[in-house]
C-alpha positions as CSV (number, residue, x, y, z in Angstrom):
1,M,109.2,106.2,97.9
2,D,107.5,103.3,96.1
3,P,107.8,104.0,92.3
4,S,104.5,105.1,90.7
5,P,105.3,105.4,87.0
6,E,101.6,106.0,86.1
7,R,102.1,109.5,87.4
8,L,104.7,110.2,84.7
9,V,102.2,111.6,82.3
10,L,102.5,114.1,79.4
11,Q,99.5,116.2,78.5
12,P,98.3,116.3,74.8
13,P,99.1,119.6,73.1
14,G,96.4,122.2,72.6
15,L,94.3,121.5,75.7
16,P,92.3,124.5,77.0
17,A,93.7,126.4,80.0
18,G,93.1,124.6,83.3
19,Q,92.3,121.3,81.7
20,T,94.4,118.1,81.7
21,C,93.8,114.7,80.2
22,Q,93.0,113.5,83.7
23,S,90.2,116.1,84.2
24,L,88.7,115.4,80.8
25,A,88.8,111.7,81.4
26,A,86.8,112.2,84.7
27,N,84.4,114.6,82.9
28,P,84.1,113.4,79.3
29,N,80.9,115.4,78.7
30,G,82.9,118.5,79.6
31,A,85.3,117.5,76.9
32,V,82.4,117.3,74.4
33,Q,81.3,120.8,75.4
34,L,84.8,122.0,74.8
35,G,84.7,120.6,71.2
36,I,87.1,117.8,72.0
37,Q,86.3,114.4,70.4
38,P,86.1,111.5,72.8
39,G,89.5,110.0,73.3
40,A,91.3,112.8,71.6
41,A,92.7,114.1,74.9
42,G,94.4,110.8,75.9
43,C,97.2,110.9,78.4
44,R,100.7,110.0,77.1
45,P,103.5,108.2,78.9
46,N,106.6,110.4,79.7
47,N,109.2,108.0,78.4
48,A,112.1,110.3,79.2
49,A,111.2,110.6,82.8
50,F,110.6,106.8,83.1
51,Q,114.0,106.1,81.5
52,N,115.9,108.4,84.0
53,M,114.1,107.0,87.0
54,V,114.7,103.4,86.0
55,S,118.4,104.1,85.2
56,E,119.0,105.6,88.6
57,L,117.1,102.9,90.4
58,G,119.0,100.3,88.4
59,M,122.3,101.8,89.6
60,A,121.1,101.5,93.2
61,I,120.2,97.8,93.0
62,A,123.1,96.7,90.7
63,P,125.4,93.9,91.9
64,S,127.9,95.6,94.2
65,A,130.8,93.2,93.5
66,F,131.7,93.9,97.1
67,Y,134.5,91.3,97.7
68,P,138.3,91.0,97.3
69,A,139.6,89.3,94.2
70,R,140.7,86.3,96.3
71,T,137.9,83.8,96.9
72,T,137.0,82.2,100.2
73,G,138.7,79.0,99.2
74,L,137.1,75.6,98.7
75,S,136.1,75.2,102.3
76,G,135.4,78.9,103.1
77,I,132.0,80.6,103.6
78,V,131.4,84.3,104.3
79,L,128.0,85.5,105.6
80,T,127.5,89.2,105.9
81,L,125.0,92.0,106.2
82,E,125.5,94.5,103.4
83,A,124.2,98.1,103.3
84,N,124.4,100.3,100.2
85,W,123.6,104.0,99.9
86,T,123.2,105.3,96.4
87,R,122.9,108.9,95.5
88,L,119.7,109.9,93.6
89,N,119.3,113.0,91.5
90,S,116.1,113.6,93.3
91,D,115.6,117.2,92.0
92,T,116.7,116.7,88.4
93,S,114.1,117.4,85.7
94,V,113.6,116.2,82.1
95,Q,112.6,118.7,79.4
96,N,109.3,117.9,77.7
97,A,108.5,118.7,74.1
98,D,106.0,121.4,75.1
99,G,108.7,123.3,77.1
100,S,107.5,122.1,80.5
101,T,109.7,120.0,82.8
102,T,109.1,117.0,85.0
103,K,111.0,116.1,88.1
104,Y,110.9,112.3,87.7
105,W,111.5,111.4,91.3
106,H,108.9,113.9,92.6
107,H,106.2,112.8,90.1
108,G,107.2,109.1,89.8
109,T,107.1,108.1,93.4
110,R,104.7,108.0,96.3
111,G,105.3,110.5,99.2
112,A,103.4,111.3,102.3
113,R,99.7,110.8,102.6
114,D,97.3,113.7,102.7
115,K,96.2,114.1,106.3
116,S,92.6,115.0,105.3
117,T,91.9,112.2,102.9
118,N,94.6,109.6,103.8
119,D,95.4,109.3,100.1
120,F,98.9,109.6,98.6
121,R,99.6,113.0,97.2
122,S,99.9,113.3,93.4
123,V,103.5,114.7,93.8
124,N,106.1,113.5,96.3
125,D,107.4,116.8,97.7
126,G,110.4,115.1,99.5
127,P,111.8,112.1,97.6
128,D,114.9,110.5,99.2
129,S,118.2,111.9,97.9
130,V,119.9,108.6,98.9
131,L,118.4,105.2,98.2
132,Q,119.2,102.6,100.9
133,V,119.4,98.9,100.1
134,Y,120.0,96.4,102.9
135,S,120.9,92.8,102.0
136,L,122.0,89.4,103.4
137,K,124.9,88.1,101.4
138,A,126.5,84.7,101.3
139,R,129.8,83.7,99.5
140,K,130.9,80.1,99.0
141,G,134.2,79.0,97.4
142,L,134.1,76.3,94.7
143,P,136.9,74.3,93.0
144,F,139.1,75.8,90.3
145,G,139.1,79.3,91.8
146,L,135.3,79.8,91.4
147,E,133.1,81.4,93.9
148,L,129.3,81.6,94.1
149,V,127.5,84.6,95.7
150,G,123.8,84.9,96.7
151,S,122.1,88.1,97.9
152,L,118.6,89.0,99.1
153,G,117.5,92.4,100.5
154,Y,115.1,95.2,100.4
155,I,115.0,98.9,99.6
156,A,114.2,101.1,102.6
157,N,111.1,103.2,102.6
158,T,109.5,101.0,99.9
159,T,107.9,97.6,99.5
160,L,110.5,96.5,97.0
161,I,112.7,93.4,97.3
162,V,116.1,92.8,95.5
163,G,117.5,89.4,94.9
164,G,120.1,87.7,92.7
165,G,123.5,86.1,92.6
166,D,127.1,86.4,91.3
167,L,129.6,83.9,89.8
168,R,133.2,84.8,89.6
169,W,136.6,83.2,88.8
170,A,139.8,84.1,90.5
171,F,142.2,83.0,87.8
172,L,145.2,84.4,89.6
173,E,145.3,84.2,93.4
174,G,147.2,82.9,96.4
175,F,150.8,83.8,95.7
176,R,152.4,84.8,98.9
177,T,156.2,84.1,98.8
178,G,159.0,84.3,96.3
179,P,159.1,86.4,93.1
180,M,155.4,85.6,92.5
181,G,154.5,87.0,95.9
182,I,154.3,90.5,94.6
183,I,151.6,89.5,92.0
184,P,148.1,90.6,93.2
185,D,145.0,88.4,93.1
186,V,142.9,89.0,90.0
187,S,139.3,87.8,89.4
188,V,136.6,88.3,86.8
189,G,132.9,87.8,87.3
190,G,129.3,88.7,86.7
191,G,126.1,89.1,88.6
192,V,122.4,89.7,88.2
193,R,119.9,91.5,90.5
194,S,116.2,91.7,89.9
195,L,113.5,93.8,91.5
196,A,110.3,92.3,93.0
197,G,107.4,93.9,94.8
198,S,105.9,96.0,92.0
199,T,103.5,94.9,89.2
200,K,103.9,98.2,87.4
201,F,107.4,97.6,85.9
202,Y,110.2,95.0,85.7
203,L,113.8,95.9,86.4
204,T,116.9,93.6,86.0
205,V,120.5,94.6,86.2
206,A,123.3,92.5,84.9
207,S,127.0,93.2,85.4
208,F,130.5,92.2,84.5
209,D,133.5,93.0,86.7
210,I,137.2,92.6,87.1
211,K,138.9,93.1,90.4
212,V,142.5,93.3,91.7
213,S,143.4,93.0,95.3
214,K,146.3,92.1,97.6
215,P,146.0,90.9,101.3
216,V,148.3,92.6,103.8
217,P,149.0,90.5,106.9
218,L,148.7,92.4,110.2
219,A,149.6,91.3,113.7
220,D,147.4,89.0,115.7
221,S,146.1,87.0,112.8
222,A,144.5,90.0,111.1
223,T,144.5,90.8,107.4
224,L,143.8,94.0,105.5
225,T,142.8,93.7,101.8
226,P,142.6,96.8,99.6
227,T,140.8,96.2,96.3
228,L,140.3,98.1,93.0
229,G,137.8,97.1,90.4
230,Y,135.9,98.0,87.2
231,Q,132.3,97.1,86.5
232,R,130.1,97.3,83.5
233,L,126.4,97.5,84.2
234,F,123.5,96.6,81.9
235,I,120.1,97.9,83.1
236,Y,117.0,96.5,81.6
237,G,113.6,98.1,82.5
238,D,110.2,97.3,81.0
239,S,106.8,98.6,82.1
240,A,103.5,96.8,82.4
241,I,100.4,98.3,81.0
242,M,99.8,101.5,82.9
243,D,96.5,103.1,83.7
244,L,97.5,106.8,83.4
245,T,94.2,107.9,84.9
246,P,94.0,105.5,87.9
247,N,91.2,107.5,89.5
248,V,88.9,106.9,86.5
249,D,87.4,103.4,85.9
250,A,87.3,103.0,82.2
251,L,85.0,99.9,82.3
252,Q,82.5,101.5,84.7
253,Q,82.5,104.7,82.8
254,C,81.9,102.9,79.5
255,G,79.3,100.5,80.9
256,Y,81.3,97.7,79.2
257,T,79.3,94.8,77.8
258,G,82.0,93.1,75.7
259,N,83.9,93.6,72.5
260,D,82.5,94.1,69.0
261,P,83.0,90.8,67.2
262,Q,83.8,92.6,64.0
263,T,86.2,95.3,65.1
264,G,87.3,94.1,68.6
265,A,86.5,97.5,70.0
266,P,84.8,97.7,73.5
267,V,81.0,98.0,73.3
268,C,79.6,100.6,75.8
269,K,76.1,101.0,77.0
270,N,76.9,104.4,78.5
271,K,76.7,107.3,76.0
272,L,78.0,110.8,75.9
273,S,75.8,113.9,75.4
274,N,76.6,113.8,71.7
275,G,75.5,110.1,71.4
276,A,79.0,108.6,71.1
277,D,80.2,105.7,73.3
278,N,81.8,106.8,76.6
279,N,85.0,104.9,75.8
280,G,87.6,107.7,75.8
281,D,89.4,106.5,79.0
282,F,90.5,103.4,77.2
283,N,93.0,105.6,75.4
284,N,94.7,106.3,78.7
285,N,96.2,102.8,79.1
286,A,99.8,102.7,77.8
287,T,103.2,101.2,78.2
288,F,106.5,103.1,78.5
289,D,109.2,102.5,76.0
290,R,111.6,99.8,77.2
291,V,114.8,101.1,79.0
292,R,118.2,99.8,78.0
293,V,121.0,101.6,79.8
294,H,124.7,100.8,79.9
295,R,127.0,102.3,82.6
296,H,130.7,102.1,83.6
297,R,131.5,102.0,87.4
298,A,134.8,102.1,89.3
299,L,135.1,100.3,92.7
300,A,137.5,100.8,95.5
301,S,137.2,98.8,98.7
302,L,138.9,97.8,101.9
303,H,138.3,94.6,103.9
304,Y,139.5,93.7,107.3
305,R,139.5,90.2,108.7
306,Y,140.4,89.1,112.2
307,Q,139.9,85.4,112.7
308,M,136.1,84.9,112.0
309,V,135.2,88.6,112.0
310,F,134.9,90.1,108.5
311,L,134.3,93.8,107.9
312,G,134.4,95.9,104.7
313,A,133.8,99.3,103.1
314,Q,133.5,100.2,99.4
315,F,132.9,103.2,97.3
316,G,131.7,103.0,93.7
317,W,131.1,105.8,91.2
318,D,130.3,106.4,87.6
319,L,133.5,106.4,85.5
320,T,131.8,108.3,82.7
321,D,128.8,110.6,82.5
322,P,125.8,108.3,81.8
323,K,124.4,110.6,79.1
324,D,127.6,110.0,77.0
325,E,126.3,106.7,75.7
326,N,122.7,106.7,76.7
327,P,120.6,109.3,74.8
328,G,117.8,110.7,77.0
329,I,119.7,110.5,80.3
330,V,119.9,113.9,82.0
331,G,121.1,113.3,85.5
332,P,124.7,113.7,86.6
333,R,126.9,110.8,87.8
334,Q,125.9,108.7,90.8
335,W,127.9,107.1,93.6
336,T,127.3,104.2,96.0
337,L,128.8,103.8,99.5
338,S,128.7,100.2,100.8
339,L,129.4,98.7,104.2
340,E,129.3,95.1,105.3
341,G,130.0,93.1,108.4
342,G,129.7,89.4,109.2
343,T,131.7,86.2,109.7
344,H,134.3,84.3,107.7
345,F,134.6,80.6,108.5
C-alpha cells in the first residue's frame, strides 16, 4: 500500500492502438517508424487522481483531536497508544479527459509482488479499504489551561511514518458545583501532522478544533467523559519530480554527455534511426499540481478513567461532502474510528 504516484499517468491523445507513452519511451525507434516525433508521446501526470489520493490519505493522518475538552491539569500527564481506522474509497475512479477512468488507489499504490519476477505489479488489485494508523501519544498540561500533545506513529502495510503535535487551550473548564456546575468544559486548539518515509511527495495536514465535554463521576473513583467536537482540516500535498517511466533510464538511453551551453538542453551521443537525439524520455519527468484541500469533520468521543487507567473511543466523519468546496474531488465522505488506551498520572 505504499503510494506510488508515478503510476498515475495519462496517455497523450492520438496514440496508435496498443501503444502507450511508456512503450514508446522504451522503444523510441518504434515511435519514429510510427511517424511520432521524439518526445511527442510524453507521459502526463494525472492530477485529478493524485488530488483524490492525497485528500483521502490526508484525512487518515489528520490530527485526531482525540481528547476531552478538559486538560490533564498542570501536573497531569497522559500516555496512550492510539489506533485510527479511516475509510478509503478504494474502488472510486476519476474521469479522464479522453473518456477513460482511473482508480487512483489501484493505480497509485503498490500491491502484491509478481511471483514469477518478484517485481511489484503495475496495478494494485487489492488496495486496503480501511487505512490503519497506530501512534504513541503524550499529553501534558501547562499553566493557564494550556495543553501540549505529541504524537508519533506509522501507517500499517506501508513504510510511512506520521508525526506531529497539538496545542490547545481550555478556556472554560473545572466547574463542578453550584450554578456553574452545569457548564461544560470547552477548549479550542490546533494540530499538525506530517508524513515521512516517501521521497515522491510531501503531505502535511493542519487542523483547528473546538471541543465540548462534561465528566460524569461514577462509583469507585471512575469518571466517564462524553465529548463532542468540530474540526477544520487543511490538507497540503506537493509532489517531487516524478519519473513517469521508471523502467526507462533517460540518461542511459540518451548517452548523456552534459548540457548544451547555449540552450541548456541535454546533449546525447545516442541517436535515433532518423538522426535525432535519443532524448524523448526526458519529457516523461513531471510534477503533479499541488493539492490544497479543506474539509469539515465532526467528532464524538467517550473516555473512561479509573485511577491511572485511561481508555477512549471516538468516531469522526465528514460533515459535508468534500467535493462541495474542493473542485476535482470525486470520492464520497470518509469516516475515522479511533481507540486509545494508556495511563493518566
